[in-house]
Backbone as CSV, one residue per row, in Angstrom:
resi,resn,N_x,N_y,N_z,CA_x,CA_y,CA_z,C_x,C_y,C_z
1,MET,-2.816,-34.438,229.836,-2.716,-32.994,229.681,-3.268,-32.381,228.052
2,ARG,-3.743,-31.795,228.074,-4.319,-31.025,226.792,-3.490,-29.598,226.094
3,SER,-2.428,-29.687,225.081,-1.477,-28.503,225.012,-2.297,-27.540,224.437
4,ILE,-2.421,-26.818,224.759,-3.105,-25.089,223.907,-1.934,-25.010,223.094
5,SER,-2.252,-24.732,221.642,-1.365,-23.746,221.069,-1.352,-22.254,220.484
6,ILE,-0.465,-21.697,220.901,-0.696,-19.720,220.765,-0.188,-19.762,219.426
7,LEU,0.729,-20.336,218.608,0.647,-19.963,217.436,-0.176,-19.193,216.566
8,PRO,-1.701,-20.268,216.334,-2.518,-19.491,215.660,-3.218,-18.179,216.044
9,THR,-2.737,-18.138,217.165,-3.287,-16.572,217.358,-2.377,-15.549,217.220
10,LEU,-1.299,-15.599,217.320,-0.397,-14.918,216.656,-0.184,-13.969,215.064
11,ALA,0.330,-13.160,215.007,0.449,-12.683,213.744,1.666,-13.837,212.725
12,PRO,1.172,-13.234,211.330,2.213,-14.105,210.784,3.866,-13.827,211.341
13,VAL,4.686,-14.635,210.949,5.972,-14.230,211.335,6.741,-13.478,210.564
14,ASP,6.694,-12.908,209.208,6.585,-11.789,208.411,6.377,-10.647,209.577
15,SER,5.393,-10.460,209.671,5.135,-9.139,210.720,5.735,-8.968,212.074
16,LEU,6.186,-9.974,212.189,7.319,-9.919,213.805,8.773,-9.594,213.400
17,LYS,8.920,-9.455,212.319,10.180,-9.309,212.015,10.502,-7.793,212.498
18,LEU,11.559,-7.912,212.972,12.600,-6.833,213.756,13.602,-5.860,212.988
19,PHE,13.645,-4.387,212.875,14.753,-4.235,211.729,15.389,-2.933,213.221
20,ASP,16.615,-2.629,212.736,17.308,-1.907,213.710,17.584,-0.522,213.119
21,TYR,17.618,0.334,213.623,17.682,1.794,212.837,17.616,2.123,211.608
22,GLU,19.295,1.599,211.153,19.999,1.597,209.813,18.630,0.914,209.128
23,THR,18.230,-0.278,209.196,17.934,-1.182,208.101,16.267,-0.350,208.112
24,ALA,15.456,0.291,209.153,13.830,0.725,209.241,14.515,2.175,208.057
25,ALA,15.434,2.708,208.724,15.537,4.034,207.813,15.756,3.883,206.557
26,GLU,16.111,2.820,205.971,16.771,2.819,204.396,14.847,2.361,203.801
27,LEU,14.093,1.428,204.594,12.780,1.013,204.165,12.006,2.505,204.281
28,LEU,12.504,3.757,204.863,11.626,4.798,205.007,12.818,5.746,204.127
29,CYS,13.628,5.376,203.710,14.190,6.353,202.897,14.185,7.405,203.217
30,MET,15.083,7.640,204.829,15.378,8.727,205.322,16.457,8.208,206.107
31,THR,17.523,8.945,206.562,18.794,8.562,207.170,18.624,8.105,208.591
32,SER,19.348,7.400,209.263,19.042,6.757,210.597,18.880,8.124,211.402
33,VAL,19.585,9.198,211.362,19.770,10.127,212.490,18.285,10.791,212.093
34,ALA,17.681,10.737,211.200,16.510,11.511,210.616,15.565,11.071,211.757
35,LEU,15.587,9.284,211.317,14.342,8.536,212.402,14.826,8.556,213.965
36,ARG,16.118,8.592,214.219,16.402,9.015,215.766,15.689,10.171,215.854
37,ASN,15.672,11.333,215.161,15.042,12.431,215.646,13.476,12.141,215.823
38,ARG,13.040,11.719,214.736,11.408,11.054,214.551,11.240,10.969,215.563
39,VAL,11.622,10.216,216.201,10.808,8.835,217.226,11.534,9.418,218.658
40,TYR,12.692,10.483,218.558,12.588,11.229,219.910,10.944,12.369,220.298
41,ARG,11.049,12.674,219.183,10.006,14.126,218.736,8.768,13.111,219.271
42,ASN,8.609,11.525,219.413,7.432,10.822,219.206,6.759,11.142,217.894
43,GLU,7.335,11.231,216.674,6.647,11.786,215.489,7.196,10.490,214.337
44,GLY,7.836,9.413,214.998,8.258,8.072,214.176,7.092,7.275,214.730
45,PRO,7.543,6.017,213.918,6.825,4.909,213.686,7.081,3.955,215.583
46,VAL,6.416,3.383,215.640,6.486,2.629,217.123,7.731,2.083,217.409
47,THR,8.448,2.121,218.709,9.409,1.161,218.721,9.192,-0.124,219.511
48,THR,10.302,-0.887,219.701,10.065,-1.855,220.317,11.686,-1.974,220.796
49,ILE,11.523,-1.957,222.503,12.458,-1.806,223.201,13.234,-3.458,223.637
50,ILE,14.009,-3.774,223.455,14.429,-5.242,224.027,15.706,-5.113,224.519
51,GLY,15.965,-5.109,225.987,17.181,-4.941,226.507,17.251,-3.163,226.250
52,ARG,18.748,-3.456,225.943,18.944,-1.760,226.115,18.773,-1.034,224.260
53,ARG,18.226,-1.986,223.230,18.726,-1.780,221.692,17.010,-1.514,221.289
54,THR,16.778,-0.915,220.646,15.587,-0.134,219.712,15.260,-0.851,218.578
55,PHE,14.290,-1.832,218.599,13.855,-1.998,217.150,12.362,-1.691,216.542
56,PHE,12.072,-1.724,215.075,10.981,-0.971,214.518,10.395,-2.371,213.963
57,ALA,9.035,-3.078,214.145,8.116,-4.452,214.024,7.914,-3.902,212.471
58,ALA,8.066,-4.301,211.760,7.515,-4.419,210.273,5.868,-3.838,210.466
59,ASN,5.218,-4.470,211.059,3.403,-4.058,211.121,3.989,-2.424,211.477
60,ASP,4.641,-2.217,212.383,4.901,-0.535,213.200,5.204,0.232,211.670
61,ILE,5.911,-0.361,210.965,6.434,0.315,210.121,5.507,0.647,208.622
62,ALA,4.891,-0.603,208.428,4.026,-0.419,207.493,2.637,0.569,207.991
63,SER,2.147,0.677,208.659,1.124,1.676,209.527,1.721,2.873,209.614
64,TYR,3.100,2.996,210.133,3.301,4.584,210.017,3.448,5.082,208.249
65,ILE,3.870,4.024,207.270,3.676,4.679,206.293,2.529,4.842,205.789
66,ASP,1.297,3.817,205.696,0.180,3.864,205.718,-0.504,5.260,205.940
67,ALA,-0.360,5.743,207.375,-0.526,6.854,207.817,-0.318,8.596,207.537
68,HIS,1.108,8.294,206.898,1.367,9.574,205.902,1.527,9.345,204.500
69,ARG,0.511,8.301,204.221,0.059,8.736,202.881,-0.776,10.089,201.947
70,ARG,-1.066,10.761,201.221,-1.434,11.562,200.790,-2.328,11.324,199.170
71,VAL,-3.666,11.779,199.624,-4.132,11.763,198.432,-4.049,13.205,197.518
72,PRO,-3.566,12.927,196.019,-3.242,14.277,195.617,-4.540,14.636,195.517
73,ASN,-4.740,16.115,195.268,-6.362,17.075,195.346,-6.216,16.430,193.812
74,PRO,-7.295,16.459,192.754,-7.620,16.727,191.320,-7.678,17.989,191.335
75,VAL,-7.189,18.304,190.017,-6.897,19.743,189.585,-8.350,19.650,188.709
76,GLN,-9.087,20.741,188.612,-9.626,20.947,187.608,-9.013,21.614,186.284
77,THR,-9.825,21.014,185.368,-8.927,21.803,183.945,-9.390,23.479,183.768
78,ALA,-10.169,23.686,184.314,-10.814,24.962,184.105,-9.539,25.673,184.624
79,ASN,-9.414,25.851,186.181,-7.970,26.057,187.017,-7.050,25.772,186.441
80,LEU,-6.931,25.101,185.740,-5.108,24.610,185.065,-4.374,25.894,185.014
81,ALA,-5.196,26.391,184.231,-4.171,27.740,183.275,-3.659,28.371,184.829
82,GLU,-4.814,28.841,185.904,-4.405,29.609,186.800,-3.166,29.023,187.757
83,VAL,-2.962,28.061,187.781,-2.258,26.898,188.580,-0.871,26.558,187.858
84,LEU,-0.844,26.957,186.487,0.420,26.817,185.936,0.981,27.846,185.540
85,ALA,-0.341,29.430,186.035,0.525,30.716,185.220,1.135,31.097,186.914
86,PRO,2.455,31.651,186.155,3.292,32.039,187.435,2.658,33.383,187.788
87,VAL,2.709,33.657,189.423,2.605,34.883,189.957,3.695,35.959,189.959
88,LYS,3.275,36.626,189.463,4.298,37.955,189.241,3.957,39.016,190.697
89,ARG,5.135,39.221,190.795,5.368,40.359,192.276,5.656,41.254,191.688
90,ARG,5.147,42.551,192.327,5.499,43.959,192.195,6.938,44.113,192.594
91,ARG,7.704,44.841,191.964,9.348,45.224,192.447,8.822,46.023,193.575
92,GLY,9.717,46.173,194.517,10.166,46.920,195.778,9.497,46.636,196.854
93,ARG,9.097,47.724,197.583,8.253,47.040,199.107,7.284,46.879,198.692
94,PRO,6.378,45.974,199.473,4.836,46.070,199.065,4.413,47.512,200.187
95,THR,3.326,47.734,199.442,2.631,49.120,199.806,1.528,48.676,201.586
96,ILE,1.503,49.545,201.878,1.163,49.273,203.463,-0.394,48.447,203.069
97,ALA,-1.278,49.021,202.590,-2.380,48.372,201.997,-2.608,46.857,201.162
98,ALA,-1.468,46.992,200.643,-1.195,44.880,200.102,-0.354,44.966,201.391
99,THR,-0.319,45.356,202.293,-0.245,44.147,203.624,-0.935,44.158,203.791
100,MET,-1.672,44.781,204.586,-2.597,44.494,205.171,-3.968,43.836,204.764
101,ALA,-4.222,43.847,203.176,-5.100,42.846,202.728,-4.418,41.608,203.151
102,ARG,-3.343,41.061,202.872,-2.531,39.843,202.725,-2.535,39.829,204.364
103,GLN,-2.496,40.156,205.329,-2.945,39.615,206.171,-4.232,39.128,206.222
104,ALA,-5.419,40.290,206.565,-6.712,39.991,206.378,-6.649,38.438,205.760
105,ALA,-6.303,38.276,204.723,-6.504,37.090,203.485,-6.050,35.599,204.359
106,VAL,-5.142,36.120,204.784,-4.607,34.589,206.022,-5.323,34.823,207.292
107,THR,-6.038,35.784,207.621,-6.716,35.683,209.044,-8.039,35.273,208.595
108,ARG,-8.554,34.850,207.302,-9.579,34.290,207.023,-9.580,32.874,206.142
109,GLY,-8.300,32.688,206.351,-7.893,31.596,205.811,-7.534,31.182,204.496
110,GLU,-7.312,32.226,203.604,-7.400,32.077,202.282,-5.985,32.063,201.559
111,GLY,-4.970,32.490,202.229,-3.677,32.737,201.782,-2.666,31.871,202.928
């Protein structure tokens, strides 16, 4: 009788490592309560439930981190002065015309 090995088809042992809420939260630099809230709202990493306990696989945490990476937008040197200059607000209540202009800019997607 010939034995078939399943082990080479599985992922490496490090990727099968499971973490509990506290350890996974430390890896993600958040509290365990925040991680529980994200999992409850289906915004957190994929969970693995064994019995009554919930775990997070190392691959799932890594893919969650990769999915939330942001590439910073390059700032053009010509617009650097505009970006760094503080926006001065007028004192008091805004005028009706200023309010309508701001609402129009928001609906156009400019602000």
